[in-house]
PAVEXVEX-423544 format. One record per residue: residue number from 1; residue in one letter; y negated, x negated, z of N, C-alpha, C in turn. Coordinates in steps of 0.02 Angstrom, whole numbers. Example, Ala and Ser with C-alpha at 12.3 -4.5 7.8 and 13.67 -1.06 7.14 Angstrom:
! residues 2
{1, A, {284, -660, 390}, {225, -615, 390}, {165, -660, 390}}
{2, S, {112, -642, 354}, {53, -684, 357}, {-2, -645, 394}}
! end
This chain:
! residues 308
{1, M, {-1741, -1382, 5376}, {-1698, -1451, 5336}, {-1627, -1414, 5362}}
{2, E, {-1583, -1430, 5327}, {-1503, -1427, 5344}, {-1449, -1502, 5334}}
{3, L, {-1410, -1515, 5375}, {-1382, -1577, 5357}, {-1340, -1577, 5288}}
{4, R, {-1326, -1518, 5251}, {-1294, -1555, 5188}, {-1352, -1552, 5140}}
{5, Q, {-1400, -1526, 5138}, {-1467, -1564, 5125}, {-1460, -1630, 5115}}
{6, L, {-1462, -1673, 5171}, {-1457, -1734, 5181}, {-1405, -1781, 5134}}
{7, Q, {-1337, -1719, 5159}, {-1291, -1756, 5125}, {-1277, -1741, 5057}}
{8, Y, {-1335, -1706, 5024}, {-1333, -1702, 4946}, {-1388, -1762, 4920}}
{9, A, {-1429, -1766, 4956}, {-1503, -1824, 4937}, {-1457, -1894, 4946}}
{10, L, {-1421, -1904, 4997}, {-1380, -1977, 5000}, {-1331, -1990, 4947}}
{11, Q, {-1301, -1925, 4918}, {-1257, -1944, 4857}, {-1304, -1936, 4798}}
{12, I, {-1336, -1903, 4785}, {-1377, -1921, 4721}, {-1403, -2013, 4724}}
{13, A, {-1429, -2012, 4789}, {-1453, -2090, 4793}, {-1404, -2137, 4765}}
{14, A, {-1325, -2118, 4798}, {-1283, -2154, 4772}, {-1245, -2171, 4701}}
{15, E, {-1261, -2109, 4673}, {-1248, -2090, 4617}, {-1280, -2119, 4554}}
{16, R, {-1361, -2098, 4563}, {-1408, -2104, 4529}, {-1405, -2065, 4473}}
{17, N, {-1373, -2012, 4474}, {-1332, -1960, 4432}, {-1346, -1883, 4460}}
{18, F, {-1345, -1854, 4422}, {-1355, -1786, 4452}, {-1278, -1752, 4449}}
{19, S, {-1261, -1744, 4371}, {-1186, -1723, 4364}, {-1142, -1770, 4410}}
{20, R, {-1131, -1825, 4421}, {-1094, -1864, 4462}, {-1090, -1848, 4531}}
{21, A, {-1155, -1829, 4550}, {-1151, -1813, 4637}, {-1139, -1749, 4638}}
{22, A, {-1151, -1713, 4597}, {-1140, -1630, 4577}, {-1043, -1638, 4596}}
{23, E, {-1012, -1683, 4551}, {-938, -1683, 4543}, {-924, -1703, 4609}}
{24, K, {-945, -1762, 4643}, {-929, -1782, 4703}, {-915, -1728, 4765}}
{25, L, {-970, -1682, 4741}, {-996, -1646, 4823}, {-944, -1573, 4791}}
{26, H, {-919, -1571, 4746}, {-885, -1508, 4729}, {-928, -1455, 4738}}
{27, I, {-1001, -1455, 4704}, {-1052, -1404, 4706}, {-1050, -1391, 4621}}
{28, A, {-1091, -1359, 4599}, {-1141, -1346, 4524}, {-1187, -1371, 4528}}
{29, Q, {-1204, -1409, 4471}, {-1262, -1450, 4463}, {-1333, -1418, 4479}}
{30, P, {-1334, -1352, 4449}, {-1407, -1316, 4474}, {-1400, -1302, 4535}}
{31, S, {-1356, -1290, 4568}, {-1349, -1277, 4657}, {-1378, -1341, 4683}}
{32, L, {-1354, -1413, 4663}, {-1379, -1480, 4696}, {-1457, -1490, 4674}}
{33, S, {-1456, -1464, 4612}, {-1514, -1481, 4585}, {-1574, -1415, 4634}}
{34, Q, {-1561, -1375, 4634}, {-1610, -1323, 4686}, {-1589, -1361, 4750}}
{35, Q, {-1560, -1369, 4792}, {-1552, -1375, 4863}, {-1606, -1425, 4850}}
{36, L, {-1592, -1477, 4812}, {-1654, -1556, 4808}, {-1714, -1506, 4832}}
{37, S, {-1732, -1475, 4774}, {-1796, -1452, 4743}, {-1834, -1429, 4822}}
{38, K, {-1785, -1374, 4854}, {-1806, -1332, 4902}, {-1826, -1383, 4968}}
{39, L, {-1785, -1437, 4981}, {-1802, -1491, 5028}, {-1859, -1538, 5007}}
{40, E, {-1870, -1544, 4936}, {-1925, -1582, 4927}, {-1989, -1525, 4941}}
{41, K, {-1991, -1464, 4922}, {-2028, -1420, 4956}, {-2044, -1422, 5012}}
{42, E, {-2000, -1423, 5053}, {-2026, -1423, 5133}, {-2027, -1477, 5148}}
{43, L, {-2010, -1529, 5126}, {-2054, -1601, 5149}, {-2134, -1616, 5139}}
{44, G, {-2138, -1596, 5068}, {-2201, -1613, 5035}, {-2202, -1666, 5001}}
{45, V, {-2149, -1688, 4979}, {-2146, -1759, 4944}, {-2083, -1773, 4889}}
{46, L, {-2094, -1804, 4829}, {-2050, -1809, 4785}, {-1995, -1863, 4829}}
{47, L, {-1949, -1845, 4812}, {-1877, -1891, 4844}, {-1857, -1944, 4777}}
{48, F, {-1849, -1922, 4712}, {-1841, -1930, 4663}, {-1881, -1927, 4605}}
{49, Q, {-1882, -1987, 4572}, {-1910, -1981, 4505}, {-1842, -1956, 4431}}
{50, R, {-1853, -1896, 4417}, {-1801, -1892, 4376}, {-1811, -1892, 4299}}
{51, N, {-1787, -1924, 4233}, {-1803, -1914, 4173}, {-1732, -1901, 4143}}
{52, T, {-1725, -1909, 4074}, {-1668, -1889, 4041}, {-1622, -1940, 4036}}
{53, S, {-1631, -2007, 4070}, {-1577, -2068, 4073}, {-1565, -2080, 4128}}
{54, S, {-1604, -2060, 4187}, {-1606, -2097, 4262}, {-1624, -2034, 4309}}
{55, V, {-1589, -2073, 4340}, {-1637, -2030, 4426}, {-1648, -2098, 4475}}
{56, E, {-1723, -2111, 4493}, {-1741, -2152, 4520}, {-1765, -2147, 4604}}
{57, L, {-1730, -2182, 4655}, {-1778, -2156, 4736}, {-1862, -2164, 4709}}
{58, T, {-1895, -2137, 4741}, {-1964, -2143, 4764}, {-1963, -2171, 4833}}
{59, Q, {-2039, -2192, 4836}, {-2040, -2242, 4894}, {-2014, -2196, 4969}}
{60, A, {-2055, -2129, 4961}, {-2025, -2087, 5010}, {-1961, -2073, 5007}}
{61, G, {-1914, -2046, 4959}, {-1851, -2059, 4956}, {-1831, -2116, 5003}}
{62, A, {-1839, -2189, 4957}, {-1802, -2244, 4986}, {-1811, -2217, 5070}}
{63, S, {-1870, -2199, 5108}, {-1869, -2204, 5171}, {-1834, -2145, 5213}}
{64, F, {-1822, -2109, 5170}, {-1799, -2047, 5175}, {-1710, -2046, 5191}}
{65, V, {-1677, -2086, 5163}, {-1630, -2112, 5109}, {-1588, -2135, 5188}}
{66, E, {-1644, -2198, 5198}, {-1623, -2256, 5258}, {-1590, -2199, 5333}}
{67, H, {-1650, -2142, 5332}, {-1651, -2103, 5398}, {-1596, -2060, 5393}}
{68, A, {-1600, -2041, 5319}, {-1550, -1981, 5333}, {-1458, -2021, 5344}}
{69, Q, {-1459, -2085, 5311}, {-1394, -2112, 5331}, {-1374, -2113, 5408}}
{70, K, {-1433, -2137, 5428}, {-1419, -2142, 5509}, {-1409, -2077, 5541}}
{71, I, {-1425, -2015, 5536}, {-1421, -1960, 5538}, {-1346, -1952, 5542}}
{72, I, {-1338, -1940, 5474}, {-1262, -1938, 5456}, {-1217, -1985, 5499}}
{73, D, {-1228, -2026, 5496}, {-1172, -2064, 5528}, {-1174, -2065, 5602}}
{74, S, {-1239, -2041, 5652}, {-1261, -2023, 5695}, {-1182, -1941, 5711}}
{75, V, {-1208, -1914, 5673}, {-1164, -1841, 5694}, {-1085, -1855, 5680}}
{76, E, {-1047, -1906, 5612}, {-989, -1899, 5603}, {-959, -1948, 5689}}
{77, Q, {-1005, -1993, 5698}, {-994, -2025, 5757}, {-978, -1980, 5830}}
{78, L, {-1043, -1926, 5831}, {-1030, -1880, 5893}, {-956, -1830, 5872}}
{79, R, {-958, -1822, 5821}, {-875, -1786, 5806}, {-830, -1823, 5825}}
{80, R, {-843, -1868, 5813}, {-775, -1921, 5831}, {-766, -1911, 5894}}
{81, E, {-813, -1940, 5939}, {-815, -1934, 6019}, {-790, -1883, 6065}}
{82, M, {-832, -1814, 6019}, {-804, -1751, 6053}, {-717, -1750, 6026}}
{83, A, {-714, -1775, 5980}, {-640, -1759, 5949}, {-597, -1788, 5995}}
{84, D, {-598, -1847, 6020}, {-575, -1893, 6071}, {-574, -1866, 6133}}
{85, I, {-617, -1839, 6160}, {-643, -1796, 6230}, {-590, -1754, 6231}}
{86, S, {-573, -1709, 6185}, {-533, -1641, 6180}, {-473, -1673, 6162}}
{87, Q, {-442, -1732, 6168}, {-391, -1760, 6150}, {-357, -1715, 6096}}
{88, L, {-378, -1701, 6013}, {-345, -1710, 5982}, {-304, -1738, 5955}}
{89, Q, {-239, -1714, 5944}, {-173, -1740, 5915}, {-194, -1758, 5818}}
{90, S, {-231, -1779, 5811}, {-263, -1804, 5745}, {-313, -1861, 5756}}
{91, G, {-319, -1870, 5690}, {-374, -1920, 5675}, {-411, -1948, 5626}}
{92, R, {-444, -1995, 5599}, {-453, -2014, 5531}, {-501, -2093, 5555}}
{93, V, {-474, -2135, 5509}, {-502, -2208, 5509}, {-506, -2234, 5433}}
{94, I, {-568, -2249, 5433}, {-577, -2292, 5374}, {-570, -2349, 5362}}
{95, I, {-544, -2411, 5330}, {-534, -2455, 5349}, {-563, -2505, 5272}}
{96, G, {-586, -2561, 5279}, {-634, -2588, 5238}, {-572, -2663, 5258}}
{97, S, {-550, -2672, 5174}, {-521, -2732, 5165}, {-524, -2770, 5098}}
{98, M, {-517, -2843, 5112}, {-533, -2891, 5071}, {-471, -2892, 5024}}
{99, Q, {-472, -2879, 4962}, {-426, -2851, 4899}, {-368, -2883, 4901}}
{100, I, {-363, -2942, 4877}, {-317, -2986, 4887}, {-286, -3018, 4960}}
{101, T, {-296, -3030, 5001}, {-291, -3012, 5074}, {-244, -2970, 5092}}
{102, G, {-294, -2923, 5097}, {-274, -2830, 5097}, {-191, -2825, 5085}}
{103, S, {-196, -2837, 5016}, {-120, -2846, 4987}, {-69, -2854, 5008}}
{104, H, {-74, -2911, 5035}, {-34, -2955, 5075}, {-5, -2936, 5170}}
{105, L, {-73, -2919, 5192}, {-63, -2908, 5251}, {-43, -2837, 5267}}
{106, L, {-88, -2783, 5234}, {-71, -2697, 5252}, {-10, -2702, 5253}}
{107, P, {40, -2718, 5186}, {82, -2661, 5186}, {136, -2707, 5241}}
{108, H, {113, -2759, 5298}, {142, -2751, 5342}, {129, -2708, 5406}}
{109, V, {61, -2694, 5412}, {28, -2653, 5453}, {37, -2578, 5445}}
{110, L, {19, -2569, 5399}, {24, -2488, 5373}, {62, -2454, 5381}}
{111, P, {142, -2474, 5369}, {183, -2438, 5393}, {210, -2422, 5458}}
{112, D, {195, -2491, 5495}, {203, -2488, 5571}, {151, -2443, 5612}}
{113, F, {89, -2433, 5578}, {50, -2381, 5595}, {43, -2325, 5609}}
{114, R, {100, -2302, 5545}, {110, -2232, 5508}, {157, -2208, 5548}}
{115, T, {195, -2252, 5580}, {274, -2232, 5600}, {240, -2219, 5670}}
{116, Q, {187, -2255, 5718}, {170, -2249, 5788}, {126, -2180, 5774}}
{117, Y, {80, -2172, 5734}, {37, -2120, 5743}, {32, -2098, 5670}}
{118, P, {79, -2053, 5656}, {86, -2007, 5616}, {44, -1962, 5594}}
{119, Q, {-19, -1955, 5629}, {-61, -1893, 5651}, {-108, -1929, 5633}}
{120, I, {-130, -1984, 5616}, {-194, -2008, 5598}, {-191, -2035, 5525}}
{121, E, {-249, -2009, 5492}, {-262, -2029, 5416}, {-301, -2093, 5408}}
{122, V, {-268, -2154, 5385}, {-311, -2188, 5350}, {-326, -2191, 5280}}
{123, V, {-413, -2205, 5281}, {-442, -2211, 5208}, {-424, -2270, 5200}}
{124, L, {-425, -2311, 5133}, {-425, -2385, 5136}, {-488, -2377, 5088}}
{125, L, {-519, -2438, 5094}, {-592, -2448, 5036}, {-580, -2535, 5026}}
{126, E, {-570, -2555, 4976}, {-585, -2620, 4934}, {-621, -2643, 4920}}
{127, D, {-656, -2699, 4941}, {-708, -2750, 4912}, {-699, -2815, 4902}}
{128, T, {-757, -2846, 4872}, {-770, -2925, 4932}, {-796, -2906, 4977}}
{129, S, {-789, -2965, 5023}, {-801, -2988, 5085}, {-881, -2968, 5063}}
{130, A, {-917, -2994, 5052}, {-992, -2998, 5061}, {-1019, -2899, 5049}}
{131, N, {-965, -2863, 5001}, {-993, -2798, 4977}, {-953, -2773, 5048}}
{132, L, {-903, -2792, 5081}, {-880, -2753, 5133}, {-925, -2746, 5198}}
{133, E, {-951, -2829, 5205}, {-1000, -2822, 5252}, {-1062, -2788, 5255}}
{134, K, {-1083, -2758, 5192}, {-1145, -2716, 5186}, {-1120, -2642, 5202}}
{135, L, {-1061, -2616, 5171}, {-1025, -2573, 5184}, {-1001, -2554, 5280}}
{136, T, {-1007, -2584, 5284}, {-973, -2595, 5359}, {-1055, -2588, 5414}}
{137, A, {-1106, -2623, 5377}, {-1149, -2638, 5427}, {-1193, -2559, 5412}}
{138, S, {-1182, -2526, 5348}, {-1221, -2460, 5343}, {-1163, -2397, 5365}}
{139, G, {-1109, -2420, 5384}, {-1058, -2354, 5437}, {-1021, -2337, 5383}}
{140, Q, {-1005, -2353, 5319}, {-956, -2329, 5281}, {-897, -2333, 5289}}
{141, T, {-885, -2379, 5335}, {-797, -2397, 5355}, {-822, -2386, 5449}}
{142, D, {-739, -2360, 5460}, {-741, -2385, 5522}, {-728, -2468, 5569}}
{143, L, {-694, -2486, 5513}, {-666, -2550, 5550}, {-641, -2581, 5455}}
{144, S, {-660, -2649, 5464}, {-652, -2676, 5400}, {-627, -2765, 5413}}
{145, L, {-569, -2773, 5364}, {-535, -2843, 5365}, {-562, -2881, 5343}}
{146, L, {-607, -2953, 5379}, {-636, -2992, 5350}, {-621, -3063, 5385}}
{147, A, {-653, -3108, 5363}, {-623, -3178, 5373}, {-695, -3205, 5424}}
{148, L, {-697, -3248, 5474}, {-759, -3276, 5490}, {-779, -3351, 5456}}
{149, P, {-846, -3343, 5430}, {-919, -3334, 5484}, {-912, -3268, 5435}}
{150, L, {-948, -3217, 5483}, {-989, -3168, 5449}, {-1052, -3186, 5443}}
{151, T, {-1098, -3151, 5383}, {-1177, -3160, 5401}, {-1203, -3110, 5394}}
{152, E, {-1173, -3046, 5404}, {-1207, -2987, 5421}, {-1221, -2988, 5500}}
{153, P, {-1284, -3004, 5531}, {-1299, -3008, 5607}, {-1285, -2927, 5629}}
{154, S, {-1273, -2864, 5607}, {-1247, -2802, 5622}, {-1194, -2797, 5650}}
{155, L, {-1148, -2858, 5641}, {-1078, -2849, 5649}, {-1046, -2869, 5706}}
{156, T, {-1003, -2831, 5719}, {-965, -2886, 5796}, {-901, -2859, 5775}}
{157, Y, {-848, -2907, 5798}, {-773, -2901, 5779}, {-738, -2933, 5829}}
{158, E, {-662, -2907, 5828}, {-610, -2923, 5857}, {-552, -2955, 5810}}
{159, P, {-545, -3024, 5852}, {-501, -3061, 5805}, {-430, -3047, 5789}}
{160, V, {-407, -3044, 5735}, {-328, -2994, 5732}, {-277, -3066, 5741}}
{161, A, {-305, -3122, 5685}, {-252, -3164, 5680}, {-282, -3246, 5652}}
{162, E, {-257, -3278, 5658}, {-265, -3366, 5642}, {-224, -3373, 5579}}
{163, E, {-252, -3390, 5537}, {-225, -3404, 5462}, {-231, -3476, 5437}}
{164, L, {-152, -3516, 5433}, {-184, -3572, 5432}, {-185, -3589, 5334}}
{165, I, {-224, -3632, 5316}, {-235, -3654, 5226}, {-180, -3701, 5233}}
{166, D, {-148, -3687, 5163}, {-103, -3725, 5130}, {-149, -3751, 5061}}
{167, L, {-119, -3819, 5024}, {-130, -3837, 4973}, {-104, -3809, 4916}}
{168, A, {-135, -3792, 4860}, {-88, -3786, 4801}, {-104, -3829, 4740}}
{169, V, {-56, -3850, 4722}, {-62, -3925, 4658}, {-6, -3893, 4626}}
{170, P, {-28, -3904, 4546}, {25, -3908, 4504}, {81, -3943, 4506}}
{171, P, {152, -3914, 4494}, {221, -3930, 4493}, {230, -4005, 4485}}
{172, N, {179, -4051, 4432}, {200, -4106, 4415}, {141, -4174, 4422}}
{173, H, {103, -4120, 4479}, {56, -4174, 4529}, {80, -4228, 4569}}
{174, P, {74, -4285, 4562}, {101, -4341, 4607}, {103, -4306, 4675}}
{175, L, {64, -4267, 4724}, {90, -4258, 4782}, {138, -4186, 4768}}
{176, A, {148, -4153, 4737}, {218, -4119, 4714}, {266, -4155, 4722}}
{177, Q, {271, -4212, 4670}, {323, -4243, 4663}, {335, -4264, 4719}}
{178, R, {310, -4304, 4756}, {315, -4334, 4830}, {349, -4292, 4871}}
{179, F, {336, -4226, 4879}, {345, -4180, 4910}, {421, -4163, 4909}}
{180, L, {418, -4135, 4852}, {496, -4137, 4821}, {537, -4180, 4828}}
{181, G, {517, -4255, 4815}, {559, -4310, 4815}, {582, -4316, 4890}}
{182, G, {558, -4291, 4935}, {586, -4300, 5008}, {528, -4317, 5051}}
{183, D, {509, -4336, 5027}, {422, -4367, 5063}, {387, -4307, 5099}}
{184, H, {391, -4274, 5167}, {376, -4206, 5171}, {312, -4227, 5220}}
{185, R, {291, -4295, 5190}, {213, -4287, 5242}, {148, -4242, 5252}}
{186, P, {125, -4218, 5275}, {62, -4169, 5266}, {10, -4207, 5223}}
{187, V, {-35, -4165, 5190}, {-91, -4221, 5143}, {-128, -4213, 5172}}
{188, Q, {-169, -4289, 5176}, {-238, -4283, 5200}, {-286, -4252, 5172}}
{189, L, {-316, -4226, 5213}, {-372, -4210, 5177}, {-428, -4270, 5116}}
{190, S, {-420, -4327, 5129}, {-430, -4373, 5106}, {-409, -4400, 5043}}
{191, E, {-359, -4370, 5015}, {-322, -4395, 4956}, {-351, -4340, 4911}}
{192, L, {-376, -4295, 4942}, {-402, -4245, 4880}, {-485, -4250, 4859}}
{193, R, {-510, -4312, 4887}, {-567, -4342, 4860}, {-581, -4331, 4779}}
{194, D, {-564, -4352, 4738}, {-570, -4363, 4682}, {-542, -4301, 4631}}
{195, E, {-492, -4251, 4645}, {-451, -4206, 4629}, {-496, -4149, 4607}}
{196, S, {-484, -4113, 4533}, {-530, -4045, 4506}, {-509, -3992, 4559}}
{197, F, {-568, -3954, 4575}, {-548, -3898, 4612}, {-547, -3834, 4580}}
{198, I, {-507, -3797, 4579}, {-519, -3734, 4550}, {-536, -3673, 4596}}
{199, V, {-606, -3634, 4601}, {-612, -3607, 4666}, {-653, -3528, 4657}}
{200, L, {-651, -3488, 4691}, {-673, -3418, 4682}, {-754, -3423, 4678}}
{201, K, {-776, -3368, 4662}, {-862, -3374, 4640}, {-897, -3356, 4708}}
{202, K, {-961, -3354, 4686}, {-985, -3334, 4748}, {-983, -3264, 4767}}
{203, G, {-992, -3250, 4827}, {-979, -3180, 4843}, {-909, -3157, 4894}}
{204, Q, {-884, -3229, 4870}, {-801, -3225, 4914}, {-806, -3256, 4964}}
{205, G, {-787, -3224, 5024}, {-787, -3278, 5075}, {-761, -3341, 5092}}
{206, F, {-709, -3338, 5058}, {-652, -3387, 5071}, {-679, -3455, 5019}}
{207, R, {-732, -3440, 4965}, {-771, -3481, 4931}, {-792, -3535, 4999}}
{208, K, {-826, -3495, 5036}, {-872, -3561, 5088}, {-824, -3584, 5117}}
{209, I, {-754, -3568, 5149}, {-706, -3590, 5178}, {-675, -3664, 5141}}
{210, V, {-678, -3651, 5091}, {-648, -3718, 5047}, {-711, -3756, 5053}}
{211, F, {-769, -3748, 5027}, {-816, -3789, 5032}, {-834, -3833, 5105}}
{212, D, {-815, -3788, 5164}, {-839, -3799, 5223}, {-787, -3884, 5230}}
{213, V, {-723, -3855, 5209}, {-669, -3888, 5238}, {-668, -3973, 5199}}
{214, C, {-698, -3962, 5139}, {-698, -4008, 5105}, {-766, -4049, 5135}}
{215, K, {-799, -4042, 5160}, {-879, -4059, 5189}, {-869, -4097, 5257}}
{216, E, {-796, -4053, 5277}, {-795, -4090, 5350}, {-743, -4145, 5342}}
{217, A, {-724, -4153, 5275}, {-669, -4232, 5252}, {-707, -4261, 5217}}
{218, G, {-789, -4252, 5211}, {-839, -4315, 5201}, {-841, -4293, 5124}}
{219, F, {-844, -4244, 5099}, {-827, -4230, 5013}, {-870, -4170, 4995}}
{220, E, {-875, -4168, 4927}, {-908, -4088, 4906}, {-832, -4084, 4842}}
{221, P, {-803, -4032, 4867}, {-753, -4019, 4795}, {-803, -4029, 4725}}
{222, K, {-728, -4050, 4684}, {-767, -4062, 4612}, {-737, -4004, 4562}}
{223, V, {-786, -3946, 4565}, {-767, -3884, 4531}, {-762, -3877, 4455}}
{224, V, {-713, -3873, 4436}, {-696, -3844, 4361}, {-688, -3801, 4341}}
{225, F, {-668, -3752, 4379}, {-679, -3689, 4355}, {-675, -3637, 4407}}
{226, E, {-689, -3572, 4398}, {-696, -3509, 4468}, {-681, -3444, 4432}}
{227, S, {-634, -3424, 4478}, {-630, -3338, 4468}, {-651, -3305, 4521}}
{228, N, {-642, -3230, 4513}, {-661, -3191, 4546}, {-587, -3182, 4586}}
{229, N, {-539, -3204, 4564}, {-466, -3196, 4579}, {-441, -3209, 4613}}
{230, I, {-403, -3222, 4666}, {-355, -3303, 4698}, {-292, -3296, 4651}}
{231, E, {-272, -3259, 4636}, {-204, -3247, 4611}, {-218, -3291, 4547}}
{232, T, {-290, -3277, 4492}, {-292, -3301, 4459}, {-284, -3378, 4445}}
{233, I, {-318, -3389, 4498}, {-331, -3452, 4517}, {-265, -3499, 4541}}
{234, Q, {-208, -3470, 4576}, {-150, -3502, 4580}, {-126, -3518, 4533}}
{235, S, {-133, -3466, 4470}, {-100, -3472, 4416}, {-139, -3536, 4373}}
{236, L, {-181, -3531, 4374}, {-227, -3597, 4330}, {-199, -3668, 4364}}
{237, V, {-200, -3646, 4433}, {-177, -3723, 4464}, {-108, -3741, 4446}}
{238, A, {-58, -3681, 4430}, {4, -3705, 4417}, {14, -3726, 4351}}
{239, T, {-35, -3712, 4300}, {-44, -3737, 4234}, {-56, -3800, 4228}}
{240, G, {-107, -3827, 4303}, {-130, -3901, 4281}, {-188, -3914, 4259}}
{241, M, {-237, -3868, 4298}, {-300, -3857, 4278}, {-347, -3870, 4344}}
{242, G, {-318, -3886, 4390}, {-331, -3931, 4464}, {-309, -3903, 4511}}
{243, V, {-333, -3924, 4589}, {-299, -3894, 4653}, {-336, -3847, 4672}}
{244, T, {-314, -3809, 4732}, {-359, -3766, 4770}, {-328, -3747, 4847}}
{245, F, {-364, -3717, 4881}, {-349, -3715, 4958}, {-313, -3628, 4954}}
{246, V, {-271, -3613, 5011}, {-240, -3548, 4974}, {-231, -3537, 5039}}
{247, P, {-262, -3465, 5074}, {-242, -3441, 5149}, {-172, -3440, 5121}}
{248, H, {-134, -3464, 5195}, {-61, -3463, 5206}, {-30, -3374, 5179}}
{249, Y, {-64, -3339, 5201}, {-13, -3253, 5211}, {-27, -3234, 5125}}
{250, I, {-47, -3284, 5086}, {-63, -3249, 5005}, {-12, -3303, 4982}}
{251, A, {-1, -3383, 5008}, {37, -3414, 4968}, {109, -3393, 4984}}
{252, R, {130, -3375, 5057}, {183, -3371, 5042}, {214, -3309, 5031}}
{253, A, {182, -3280, 4987}, {205, -3217, 4939}, {231, -3264, 4885}}
{254, R, {220, -3292, 4842}, {238, -3329, 4809}, {266, -3293, 4738}}
{255, R, {215, -3234, 4702}, {214, -3186, 4660}, {210, -3207, 4589}}
{256, G, {217, -3206, 4544}, {201, -3206, 4490}, {227, -3261, 4427}}
{257, E, {205, -3255, 4367}, {256, -3298, 4318}, {235, -3379, 4332}}
{258, F, {166, -3383, 4349}, {139, -3444, 4355}, {127, -3483, 4418}}
{259, L, {179, -3523, 4460}, {186, -3526, 4526}, {165, -3626, 4540}}
{260, P, {110, -3621, 4583}, {97, -3687, 4587}, {146, -3712, 4641}}
{261, V, {133, -3776, 4666}, {178, -3797, 4735}, {121, -3792, 4811}}
{262, Y, {163, -3786, 4839}, {109, -3767, 4913}, {147, -3810, 4946}}
{263, L, {83, -3849, 4985}, {104, -3909, 5011}, {46, -3900, 5097}}
{264, P, {97, -3906, 5147}, {76, -3917, 5197}, {-3, -3979, 5226}}
{265, L, {-46, -3972, 5251}, {-105, -4008, 5267}, {-106, -4038, 5335}}
{266, A, {-119, -4097, 5319}, {-121, -4129, 5384}, {-155, -4111, 5451}}
{267, E, {-131, -4113, 5518}, {-181, -4103, 5577}, {-252, -4145, 5559}}
{268, P, {-313, -4107, 5600}, {-323, -4037, 5613}, {-303, -3994, 5561}}
{269, I, {-241, -3946, 5561}, {-244, -3907, 5503}, {-306, -3842, 5472}}
{270, P, {-329, -3857, 5423}, {-382, -3778, 5438}, {-346, -3729, 5428}}
{271, S, {-394, -3694, 5449}, {-379, -3622, 5463}, {-444, -3568, 5454}}
{272, R, {-425, -3506, 5446}, {-471, -3478, 5471}, {-462, -3422, 5490}}
{273, T, {-508, -3359, 5528}, {-504, -3327, 5561}, {-509, -3258, 5541}}
{274, L, {-444, -3209, 5556}, {-466, -3150, 5519}, {-493, -3094, 5570}}
{275, V, {-531, -3060, 5566}, {-547, -3006, 5626}, {-569, -2925, 5587}}
{276, L, {-568, -2886, 5617}, {-577, -2825, 5623}, {-634, -2805, 5626}}
{277, A, {-706, -2832, 5589}, {-752, -2792, 5593}, {-804, -2735, 5602}}
{278, R, {-852, -2722, 5648}, {-874, -2648, 5643}, {-949, -2644, 5662}}
{279, R, {-983, -2613, 5642}, {-1071, -2607, 5643}, {-1079, -2615, 5733}}
{280, K, {-1108, -2647, 5765}, {-1109, -2658, 5832}, {-1163, -2590, 5853}}
{281, G, {-1146, -2559, 5921}, {-1168, -2486, 5933}, {-1150, -2444, 5903}}
{282, R, {-1073, -2446, 5853}, {-1039, -2397, 5830}, {-985, -2390, 5882}}
{283, Y, {-986, -2309, 5899}, {-921, -2292, 5915}, {-877, -2294, 5881}}
{284, L, {-818, -2321, 5929}, {-742, -2317, 5909}, {-709, -2289, 5937}}
{285, S, {-678, -2241, 5904}, {-639, -2185, 5911}, {-566, -2215, 5941}}
{286, K, {-538, -2160, 5966}, {-467, -2177, 5964}, {-419, -2204, 5912}}
{287, A, {-421, -2175, 5858}, {-398, -2180, 5812}, {-402, -2258, 5781}}
{288, A, {-472, -2295, 5800}, {-491, -2338, 5786}, {-464, -2400, 5812}}
{289, E, {-454, -2379, 5880}, {-439, -2435, 5940}, {-371, -2448, 5927}}
{290, A, {-328, -2377, 5890}, {-258, -2395, 5894}, {-255, -2420, 5817}}
{291, F, {-302, -2430, 5785}, {-284, -2471, 5724}, {-283, -2550, 5744}}
{292, I, {-322, -2547, 5790}, {-337, -2638, 5799}, {-281, -2664, 5839}}
{293, E, {-250, -2635, 5890}, {-213, -2656, 5927}, {-117, -2643, 5895}}
{294, S, {-116, -2604, 5852}, {-74, -2592, 5803}, {-67, -2655, 5753}}
{295, F, {-118, -2671, 5711}, {-146, -2742, 5690}, {-118, -2786, 5718}}
{296, K, {-158, -2804, 5774}, {-111, -2854, 5811}, {-55, -2883, 5832}}
{297, D, {-14, -2810, 5851}, {48, -2806, 5877}, {70, -2821, 5796}}
{298, T, {82, -2816, 5741}, {105, -2812, 5685}, {102, -2882, 5674}}
{299, M, {25, -2926, 5667}, {23, -3001, 5650}, {58, -3019, 5693}}
{300, Q, {63, -3033, 5771}, {93, -3071, 5793}, {187, -3068, 5777}}
{301, H, {197, -3004, 5764}, {286, -2995, 5747}, {291, -3049, 5678}}
{302, V, {232, -3047, 5633}, {243, -3071, 5573}, {263, -3161, 5595}}
{303, V, {187, -3175, 5637}, {192, -3242, 5655}, {277, -3255, 5709}}
{304, S, {305, -3223, 5734}, {337, -3254, 5757}, {412, -3251, 5711}}
{305, K, {417, -3199, 5649}, {470, -3213, 5623}, {476, -3286, 5592}}
{306, E, {399, -3290, 5546}, {385, -3366, 5529}, {435, -3428, 5557}}
{307, Q, {400, -3413, 5636}, {430, -3470, 5664}, {501, -3487, 5681}}
{308, L, {547, -3421, 5671}, {604, -3438, 5685}, {654, -3478, 5630}}
! end
């Protein structure tokens, strides 16, 4: 059994299609089929059921893929550890990121990191928080930018920033008019009890934070609309469909044609903790360590600028 055969089987399992798997692996499809048949013959089991429309894992195939992924991951970690020991002046770090949060924070972080470590390649993988937790737990990212709480027990994390949460309301909302009229009192959560809320759909980590904040204030949000995109939600708020909570670093960007009014919330101000998560027991390369430190330093600088 060869290491490349394990990689071939994993790619076929991921794509559920020989043509796409061969394309991703940069080999000819007949060669891929030949290598898989050779592997199955050596093992004495069928790993995949093939038909004209799909490729599906057998029971043996599912077990094989689970163990093969661990082997490939261990080999990759070994390579990285040896590279660190040999003090190579290069590296590679795979970063997972929530799409919208990353779009507002990574433009601050990545340029500084590249300036400090031009020899380190950064590969970015963007997805929902729920999918990112799964990808990180399976070793497909070195680090992932996520927000607490995490649901995947196999992950550990390093806090990198505490982000306040703002309230977004339509420009003609009484709370907006109060604020724009010169009354800058922070909004009490109890004032939102009867409001219509627009929230993220299930699978997005910030959705849980919204519900938790309302629950702590003694009410459940009356949801009138849901979206997968917090930028869409802000635009809908601006048109008068409801109110919502928005992470501060997203609210501060204020881009788009339809803009709500952002208001501060009263003490204790709700917040979320942003973290760089990784799988427990996974070797943390020098490149990953450097990224964590660079991220923390950049966020401290961003916060300091806001306080000026």
